[in-house]
ZAMARGU-4260 file (C-alpha; in steps of 0.2 Angstrom, whole numbers, plus 5000, padded with zeros to 4 digits):
<rodrens>
0) 4776/4884/4699 | 4773/4871/4707 | 4782/4856/4702 | 4772/4840/4695 | 4779/4829/4711
5) 4771/4845/4722 | 4755/4843/4714 | 4754/4828/4716 | 4761/4824/4734 | 4747/4841/4735
10) 4733/4833/4727 | 4735/4815/4738 | 4735/4825/4755 | 4716/4834/4749 | 4710/4819/4740
15) 4716/4810/4761 | 4706/4823/4769 | 4690/4821/4759 | 4694/4803/4761 | 4695/4802/4777
20) 4680/4813/4782 | 4667/4805/4768 | 4675/4787/4768 | 4655/4779/4772 | 4657/4789/4790
25) 4676/4777/4797 | 4682/4791/4803 | 4674/4800/4819 | 4686/4815/4820 | 4698/4825/4812
30) 4708/4812/4803 | 4728/4814/4810 | 4743/4814/4797 | 4747/4794/4798 | 4728/4792/4792
35) 4730/4804/4779 | 4746/4792/4775 | 4737/4777/4774 | 4723/4786/4763 | 4735/4797/4749
40) 4745/4779/4747 | 4735/4764/4754 | 4717/4769/4753 | 4710/4752/4751 | 4715/4748/4768
45) 4706/4760/4776 | 4691/4751/4779 | 4698/4738/4790 | 4708/4747/4799 | 4699/4760/4806
50) 4688/4754/4822 | 4676/4764/4827 | 4678/4782/4821 | 4696/4778/4825 | 4714/4771/4817
55) 4720/4754/4826 | 4737/4749/4823 | 4733/4729/4831 | 4724/4730/4817 | 4739/4735/4805
60) 4749/4727/4812 | 4739/4711/4809 | 4742/4718/4790 | 4761/4722/4789 | 4764/4717/4772
65) 4751/4731/4765 | 4759/4745/4777 | 4774/4737/4771 | 4769/4743/4754 | 4765/4760/4759
70) 4781/4763/4765 | 4790/4756/4750 | 4777/4768/4739 | 4783/4786/4750 | 4801/4778/4747
75) 4801/4777/4729 | 4789/4792/4731 | 4804/4802/4740 | 4819/4796/4729 | 4809/4803/4716
80) 4809/4819/4722 | 4825/4817/4728 | 4829/4817/4709 | 4823/4828/4705 | 4829/4841/4719
85) 4846/4835/4711 | 4846/4843/4697 | 4836/4857/4699 | 4843/4875/4703 | 4835/4893/4713
90) 4818/4893/4717 | 4816/4875/4709 | 4830/4869/4722 | 4820/4877/4738 | 4805/4871/4733
95) 4810/4853/4730 | 4818/4853/4748 | 4803/4862/4755 | 4793/4846/4749 | 4806/4830/4755
100) 4809/4838/4771 | 4789/4834/4772 | 4792/4819/4767 | 4808/4815/4775 | 4796/4821/4793
105) 4779/4808/4788 | 4795/4793/4783 | 4800/4796/4801 | 4783/4793/4809 | 4779/4779/4800
110) 4794/4770/4805 | 4791/4773/4824 | 4773/4766/4818 | 4780/4752/4809 | 4792/4749/4828
115) 4779/4750/4837 | 4772/4733/4831 | 4784/4723/4839 | 4779/4731/4857 | 4760/4729/4853
120) 4749/4713/4868 | 4742/4702/4856 | 4735/4694/4874 | 4720/4704/4876 | 4705/4697/4869
125) 4692/4703/4854 | 4682/4708/4868 | 4692/4716/4881 | 4698/4725/4865 | 4682/4730/4862
130) 4674/4739/4879 | 4693/4747/4879 | 4689/4755/4865 | 4673/4761/4868 | 4676/4769/4884
135) 4692/4776/4877 | 4689/4796/4876 | 4687/4803/4857 | 4694/4820/4863 | 4711/4813/4873
140) 4710/4800/4860 | 4713/4813/4844 | 4726/4827/4854 | 4737/4809/4861 | 4738/4805/4843
145) 4741/4824/4838 | 4755/4826/4851 | 4764/4808/4844 | 4764/4813/4829 | 4772/4828/4831
150) 4786/4819/4842 | 4788/4806/4830 | 4789/4816/4814 | 4805/4826/4821 | 4827/4819/4819
155) 4824/4809/4835 | 4838/4797/4843 | 4835/4778/4839 | 4830/4777/4861 | 4820/4792/4860
160) 4812/4781/4844 | 4813/4766/4855 | 4802/4773/4870 | 4789/4784/4855 | 4786/4768/4849
165) 4784/4759/4866 | 4772/4772/4871 | 4762/4770/4854 | 4761/4753/4859 | 4756/4754/4876
170) 4742/4767/4871 | 4736/4754/4858 | 4733/4740/4871 | 4726/4746/4887 | 4719/4766/4880
175) 4722/4780/4892 | 4735/4769/4900 | 4749/4783/4892 | 4748/4800/4898 | 4753/4815/4887
180) 4764/4822/4899 | 4773/4803/4895 | 4773/4809/4878 | 4779/4827/4881 | 4795/4819/4894
185) 4802/4806/4880 | 4802/4822/4870 | 4809/4833/4880 | 4820/4821/4888 | 4838/4826/4887
190) 4853/4811/4880 | 4862/4812/4894 | 4848/4814/4908 | 4844/4795/4897 | 4858/4792/4901
195) 4860/4790/4919 | 4842/4785/4919 | 4848/4771/4909 | 4861/4767/4923 | 4850/4770/4940
200) 4837/4758/4927 | 4852/4742/4925 | 4860/4747/4945 | 4839/4744/4953 | 4830/4733/4958
205) 4812/4734/4953 | 4797/4730/4963 | 4782/4728/4953 | 4789/4737/4940 | 4797/4752/4949
210) 4817/4753/4948 | 4823/4756/4970 | 4840/4759/4972 | 4842/4754/4992 | 4862/4755/4994
215) 4869/4771/5000 | 4882/4783/4994 | 4893/4774/5000 | 4889/4756/4991 | 4883/4766/4978
220) 4902/4773/4978 | 4910/4755/4973 | 4898/4754/4956 | 4907/4758/4940 | 4897/4758/4925
225) 4894/4763/4907 | 4880/4770/4901 | 4868/4762/4889 | 4877/4770/4876 | 4893/4767/4881
230) 4900/4784/4880 | 4903/4789/4897 | 4908/4779/4914 | 4903/4785/4929 | 4900/4779/4948
235) 4879/4773/4952 | 4884/4786/4967 | 4885/4800/4955 | 4871/4795/4945 | 4860/4794/4956
240) 4865/4809/4964 | 4865/4821/4944 | 4847/4813/4946 | 4843/4819/4960 | 4847/4838/4957
245) 4836/4835/4940 | 4823/4831/4948 | 4822/4813/4941 | 4825/4802/4955 | 4821/4808/4974
250) 4825/4800/4992 | 4810/4788/4996 | 4799/4776/5008 | 4795/4765/4996 | 4776/4757/5003
255) 4768/4743/4994 | 4753/4733/4999 | 4758/4714/5002 | 4743/4704/5001 | 4749/4701/4985
260) 4765/4693/4979 | 4775/4706/4976 | 4786/4702/4962 | 4806/4707/4963 | 4818/4708/4946
265) 4837/4708/4945 | 4852/4704/4935 | 4848/4683/4943 | 4832/4684/4940 | 4814/4687/4944
270) 4811/4682/4965 | 4793/4685/4973 | 4790/4691/4993 | 4775/4684/5001 | 4772/4695/5019
275) 4763/4687/5031 | 4758/4698/5047 | 4754/4691/5063 | 4736/4682/5063 | 4733/4688/5045
280) 4718/4680/5037 | 4716/4681/5015 | 4712/4695/5012 | 4718/4705/5025 | 4731/4721/5020
285) 4748/4723/5026 | 4759/4736/5020 | 4779/4737/5022 | 4792/4751/5023 | 4807/4754/5012
290) 4818/4766/5012 | 4825/4771/4996 | 4831/4781/4978 | 4819/4780/4966 | 4810/4790/4951
295) 4802/4805/4954 | 4783/4808/4945 | 4791/4814/4928 | 4805/4801/4927 | 4794/4785/4930
300) 4783/4785/4912 | 4801/4782/4904 | 4806/4773/4916 | 4791/4759/4912 | 4795/4760/4896
305) 4813/4756/4897 | 4819/4737/4895 | 4832/4739/4910 | 4850/4727/4905 | 4851/4723/4925
310) 4871/4722/4930 | 4879/4718/4947 | 4872/4733/4955 | 4857/4726/4954 | 4859/4711/4962
315) 4871/4719/4980 | 4852/4732/4979 | 4843/4714/4978 | 4852/4707/4991 | 4851/4722/5001
320) 4833/4724/5001 | 4831/4705/5007 | 4842/4706/5020 | 4833/4719/5028 | 4818/4713/5026
325) 4826/4698/5032 | 4830/4704/5050 | 4818/4716/5051 | 4807/4699/5055 | 4819/4693/5064
330) 4820/4705/5075 | 4799/4714/5076 | 4788/4699/5082 | 4774/4710/5078 | 4781/4711/5057
335) 4776/4692/5054 | 4784/4680/5044 | 4794/4685/5025 | 4796/4675/5012 | 4806/4674/4997
340) 4804/4663/4982 | 4813/4658/4968 | 4832/4659/4974
</rodrens>
């Protein structure tokens, strides 16, 4: 026989589904788990958090106090079930444990969503947001949310929670900017591979947001570095080699247009590169090719979500990059002029 707590929980879920389908036409498709929880624990907030048939995190962030109350209500519910579970035996104990597991999964989802608030950009104007929401594919939006909620409800490491939260924030701020493949990559990435990838990013020079290691293996070997979680020490050459074996990093020939100023980030700060080819006119396009180790498509999505903690190897990569371009420009008159600013 179901317990009173279980009955209440099931009724809340049924009410959530019914509410999602009948709430004045607010919801345009099958409600996800997060929306069900909102209907069950904070139904009065639904109208202000749903826009064009979609739950919008920017609206929730703007009224975070109500979201916190929702989380608190769920925590109180969890405490009651936990108390019942502690006093139960046999089948009742098993039944309570199942309810606890479901509640804890829901709380993990809420915690990941709450963490995303810190990463949601407030820069977009209302007009830009409305245009983005109108252009967004309903089918893709629903499948993206389903996948995110499935991964966020799992027991995840803190770094994985952070990546999922950032992916959610990116999808909210710029719809369709974060592929479902990126969510899968985050969920499937092994902890040791993330540790190595974090060392790679921390040691890189970033060119327009893409991490690159330009030093050759002999130079890489000189840098003894710690993983992001300080669990082990390694050197950059071993990291690059291991990531290459895993298919996360590869030797590439990076090419970037220099019609626009290129942003160059490393430990010492942010610098800017401007390349002016001979006889160039405003609007002309030119390109520079640089051999380097860079992330594969599989890893690039994760690298773009990761916030690097630059180390001295990143400065060495920047110095190598700058020296390479300046030397090449001095020897090749057809290349034109190279200018670095921000020193």
